[in-house]
C-alpha positions as semicolon CSV with decimal commas, in nm:
position;residue;x (nm);y (nm);z (nm)
1;M;3,683;13,642;9,507
2;Q;3,663;13,500;9,156
3;E;3,419;13,659;8,911
4;K;3,286;13,335;8,769
5;I;3,039;13,063;8,863
6;E;3,193;12,757;9,025
7;F;3,039;12,450;9,186
8;V;3,246;12,217;9,402
9;R;3,087;11,894;9,528
10;L;3,254;11,658;9,771
11;V;3,168;11,292;9,712
12;G;3,366;11,081;9,958
13;N;3,731;11,157;9,880
14;E;3,642;11,291;9,535
15;R;3,622;11,664;9,455
16;R;3,400;11,745;9,157
17;V;3,432;12,091;9,003
18;G;3,222;12,253;8,730
19;S;3,051;12,568;8,610
20;H;2,702;12,412;8,601
21;L;2,500;12,208;8,848
22;A;2,491;11,922;8,599
23;D;2,873;11,906;8,603
24;V;2,887;11,809;8,970
25;S;2,556;11,633;9,027
26;Q;2,538;11,262;9,108
27;N;2,182;11,223;8,985
28;W;2,117;11,489;8,722
29;Q;1,788;11,443;8,537
30;G;1,826;11,701;8,263
31;K;1,504;11,870;8,155
32;K;1,311;11,677;8,420
33;Q;1,480;11,876;8,697
34;R;1,242;12,066;8,925
35;F;1,349;12,228;9,254
36;L;1,133;12,279;9,562
37;M;1,259;12,519;9,830
38;I;1,087;12,464;10,166
39;S;1,092;12,785;10,368
40;P;0,958;12,758;10,727
41;H;0,925;13,138;10,732
42;D;0,907;13,359;10,428
43;D;1,267;13,485;10,446
44;D;1,447;13,155;10,519
45;A;1,487;13,031;10,161
46;V;1,640;13,355;10,034
47;L;1,873;13,384;10,334
48;G;2,004;13,030;10,300
49;A;1,971;12,966;9,927
50;G;1,927;13,298;9,745
51;L;2,225;13,228;9,519
52;L;2,114;12,871;9,448
53;I;1,770;12,996;9,342
54;Q;1,936;13,228;9,089
55;L;2,171;12,955;8,967
56;A;1,882;12,716;8,914
57;K;1,697;12,979;8,711
58;R;2,018;13,034;8,510
59;E;1,999;12,667;8,408
60;N;1,625;12,693;8,329
61;I;1,525;12,471;8,622
62;P;1,171;12,545;8,746
63;V;1,186;12,658;9,110
64;Y;0,900;12,651;9,361
65;I;0,900;12,823;9,702
66;L;0,684;12,658;9,971
67;I;0,637;12,904;10,262
68;V;0,496;12,712;10,558
69;T;0,402;12,966;10,828
70;D;0,195;13,284;10,817
71;G;0,448;13,504;10,997
72;R;0,198;13,629;11,255
73;M;0,461;13,630;11,532
74;G;0,710;13,834;11,330
75;Y;0,580;14,181;11,412
76;C;0,839;14,436;11,528
77;S;0,592;14,718;11,574
78;A;0,268;14,718;11,775
79;D;0,100;14,895;11,483
80;E;0,168;14,593;11,259
81;K;0,051;14,325;11,503
82;D;-0,281;14,264;11,327
83;S;-0,158;14,314;10,971
84;I;0,188;14,152;10,977
85;S;0,080;13,832;10,800
86;E;-0,050;14,023;10,500
87;I;0,255;14,251;10,502
88;R;0,489;13,952;10,500
89;R;0,293;13,778;10,226
90;N;0,336;14,082;10,002
91;E;0,704;14,107;10,095
92;S;0,747;13,738;10,004
93;Y;0,611;13,788;9,654
94;K;0,831;14,093;9,601
95;C;1,140;13,906;9,724
96;Y;1,110;13,589;9,523
97;E;0,969;13,749;9,210
98;S;1,282;13,968;9,206
99;L;1,484;13,644;9,181
100;G;1,283;13,530;8,880
101;I;1,028;13,307;9,051
102;P;0,679;13,348;8,901
103;K;0,408;13,431;9,154
104;K;0,222;13,107;9,081
105;N;0,530;12,915;9,202
106;I;0,533;13,094;9,540
107;I;0,306;12,889;9,765
108;W;0,195;13,034;10,099
109;L;0,057;12,756;10,324
110;G;-0,039;12,981;10,616
111;F;0,010;12,754;10,919
112;P;0,023;12,954;11,246
113;D;0,372;13,085;11,317
114;C;0,525;12,938;11,638
115;R;0,238;12,688;11,676
116;L;0,346;12,419;11,434
117;N;0,360;12,154;11,704
118;N;-0,021;12,154;11,695
119;Y;-0,018;12,063;11,326
120;R;0,218;11,767;11,315
121;G;0,089;11,475;11,115
122;R;-0,252;11,466;10,948
123;G;-0,605;11,469;11,085
124;P;-0,967;11,549;10,997
125;A;-1,016;11,923;10,977
126;E;-1,245;12,098;11,221
127;A;-1,409;12,437;11,182
128;K;-1,169;12,721;11,102
129;E;-0,867;12,492;11,070
130;P;-0,588;12,628;10,846
131;L;-0,520;12,485;10,502
132;V;-0,790;12,221;10,464
133;I;-0,719;11,984;10,173
134;K;-0,975;11,711;10,098
135;G;-1,123;11,745;10,447
136;Y;-0,790;11,709;10,629
137;T;-0,529;11,942;10,771
138;G;-0,177;11,907;10,914
139;L;0,177;11,948;10,788
140;Q;0,202;11,596;10,645
141;N;-0,127;11,642;10,462
142;A;-0,010;11,969;10,304
143;F;0,342;11,852;10,226
144;T;0,228;11,525;10,068
145;Y;-0,030;11,709;9,857
146;H;0,217;11,968;9,724
147;L;0,496;11,715;9,667
148;R;0,260;11,509;9,450
149;K;0,137;11,819;9,271
150;I;0,478;11,980;9,203
151;K;0,672;11,653;9,152
152;P;1,014;11,796;9,245
153;T;1,330;11,606;9,163
154;Q;1,522;11,782;9,441
155;C;1,409;11,946;9,766
156;F;1,594;12,199;9,984
157;L;1,510;12,286;10,345
158;P;1,684;12,431;10,652
159;T;1,914;12,204;10,848
160;W;1,764;12,018;11,145
161;N;2,047;12,159;11,357
162;D;1,864;12,486;11,418
163;L;1,754;12,670;11,729
164;H;1,416;12,761;11,586
165;P;1,154;12,493;11,672
166;D;0,960;12,565;11,351
167;H;1,264;12,464;11,147
168;R;1,308;12,136;11,333
169;I;0,943;12,044;11,310
170;I;0,927;12,118;10,938
171;Y;1,244;11,916;10,877
172;E;1,093;11,610;11,044
173;E;0,748;11,649;10,889
174;M;0,882;11,705;10,539
175;L;1,114;11,405;10,545
176;I;0,838;11,161;10,640
177;S;0,608;11,331;10,388
178;L;0,857;11,250;10,111
179;F;0,792;10,882;10,173
180;H;0,417;10,935;10,202
181;A;0,422;11,117;9,868
182;A;0,594;10,826;9,694
183;G;0,360;10,565;9,845
184;D;-0,001;10,467;9,795
185;I;-0,124;10,625;10,118
186;W;-0,394;10,899;10,104
187;P;-0,487;10,861;9,734
188;E;-0,737;11,149;9,750
189;I;-0,451;11,403;9,764
190;G;-0,277;11,298;9,446
191;K;-0,102;11,022;9,260
192;P;0,219;10,884;9,416
193;L;0,553;11,018;9,301
194;S;0,745;10,776;9,083
195;K;1,057;10,839;9,293
196;V;1,147;11,003;9,625
197;P;1,317;11,341;9,551
198;Y;1,678;11,398;9,652
199;V;1,699;11,615;9,964
200;H;1,948;11,882;10,069
201;T;1,973;12,122;10,361
202;Y;2,080;12,485;10,376
203;A;2,177;12,688;10,685
204;V;1,993;12,995;10,814
205;Y;2,051;13,052;11,188
206;C;2,280;12,769;11,295
207;D;2,562;12,569;11,141
208;F;2,518;12,233;10,969
209;L;2,509;11,925;11,189
210;E;2,778;11,776;10,961
211;P;2,993;11,955;10,698
212;P;2,821;12,061;10,375
213;T;2,880;11,870;10,052
214;L;2,835;12,142;9,789
215;R;2,980;12,492;9,758
216;M;2,860;12,751;9,507
217;R;3,054;13,066;9,414
218;T;2,917;13,337;9,190
219;P;3,002;13,684;9,060
220;K;2,927;13,963;9,308
221;S;2,622;14,063;9,105
222;Y;2,446;13,749;9,230
223;L;2,514;13,847;9,590
224;E;2,388;14,199;9,527
225;K;2,067;14,057;9,381
226;K;2,027;13,825;9,680
227;L;2,075;14,112;9,926
228;K;1,827;14,327;9,736
229;A;1,573;14,042;9,749
230;I;1,624;14,006;10,126
231;S;1,570;14,380;10,166
232;A;1,210;14,327;10,054
233;F;1,141;14,204;10,409
234;R;1,138;14,554;10,551
235;S;0,910;14,449;10,837
236;Q;1,165;14,194;10,965
237;K;1,406;14,416;11,153
238;Q;1,535;14,126;11,363
239;I;1,712;13,964;11,064
240;S;1,969;14,244;11,032
241;S;2,244;14,027;11,183
242;L;2,165;13,749;10,935
243;I;2,188;13,996;10,647
244;E;2,532;14,105;10,769
245;N;2,640;13,742;10,783
246;V;2,529;13,697;10,421
247;R;2,714;14,012;10,318
248;H;3,030;13,912;10,505
249;C;3,032;13,562;10,353
250;G;3,035;13,707;10,004
251;P;2,898;13,547;9,686
252;E;2,902;13,186;9,802
253;E;2,663;12,935;9,960
254;Y;2,685;12,584;10,099
255;I;2,436;12,298;10,111
256;R;2,448;11,943;10,242
257;A;2,298;11,638;10,074
258;I;2,098;11,407;10,303
259;E;2,155;11,035;10,273
260;F;1,869;10,821;10,400
261;K;1,994;10,514;10,584
262;L;1,706;10,270;10,586
263;Y;1,720;9,972;10,818
264;R;1,876;9,664;10,657
265;P;1,918;9,381;10,915
266;A;2,151;9,187;10,687
267;K;2,432;9,437;10,724
268;Y;2,467;9,340;11,092
269;R;2,452;8,963;11,040
270;N;2,823;8,893;11,013
271;K;2,896;9,074;11,337
272;F;2,695;8,811;11,525
273;E;2,815;8,498;11,345
274;E;3,029;8,248;11,535
275;K;3,398;8,305;11,466
276;E;3,694;8,081;11,521
277;A;3,811;8,105;11,880
278;I;4,116;8,321;11,926
279;R;4,367;8,179;12,170
280;M;4,513;8,415;12,422
281;V;4,893;8,384;12,423
282;R;5,083;8,487;12,729
């Protein structure tokens, strides 16, 4: 494996190669760049994008980690059942700070692990609801608020093609929240974004639904730093197979850009126009 940094982006039939993200990006915004990593569980972002986080920091791009769930269902020991959320929170800070992310950029939302279906959308908060913002709770409320506050230019989250329900729910809720955040809806939770951020997916448990569009290769030292960061999650014994997959893959990662295909009736018009009759010839 080469001991240099290389980015390869596939754009249609074109292959773009460079040593910096800016070399291969379609929509690079220079000093305005700001990355938001959405991590359904605390360890997802480092497993799927631990090299990318380091590469962004190398190019002085501010990186934010948005951890959605509280990890309460991740206990592997009966002794940790009541304290696992706090343990995982501390492990999260240790992990991402080791990759150069300041603690203030590591945001722990604290929605109940494995119960995200109850927090789809946005609604008035009742007593003891998690993460109340301006009297409301829900994933779309929290995502819209933090998108408007952070103002990312690019967002990264696990692929929808994942076995874990939390990942699928967060994928759907985040994508609609991107449009909320750029609109005039819910003005009490911040000013609208001037532009919808570009969105990419990374893989954690399962493969991409369609092939990735960007490959990153780094020196082995980046992989070693990623593995050391993952090792901060000592309480998460069930991710050992994922760690081995990371190690076996070597110092490279893949992500896929998402292209939003909004409905445009006009593109179907010609298909339904009357055409000259075609004679059947025997």
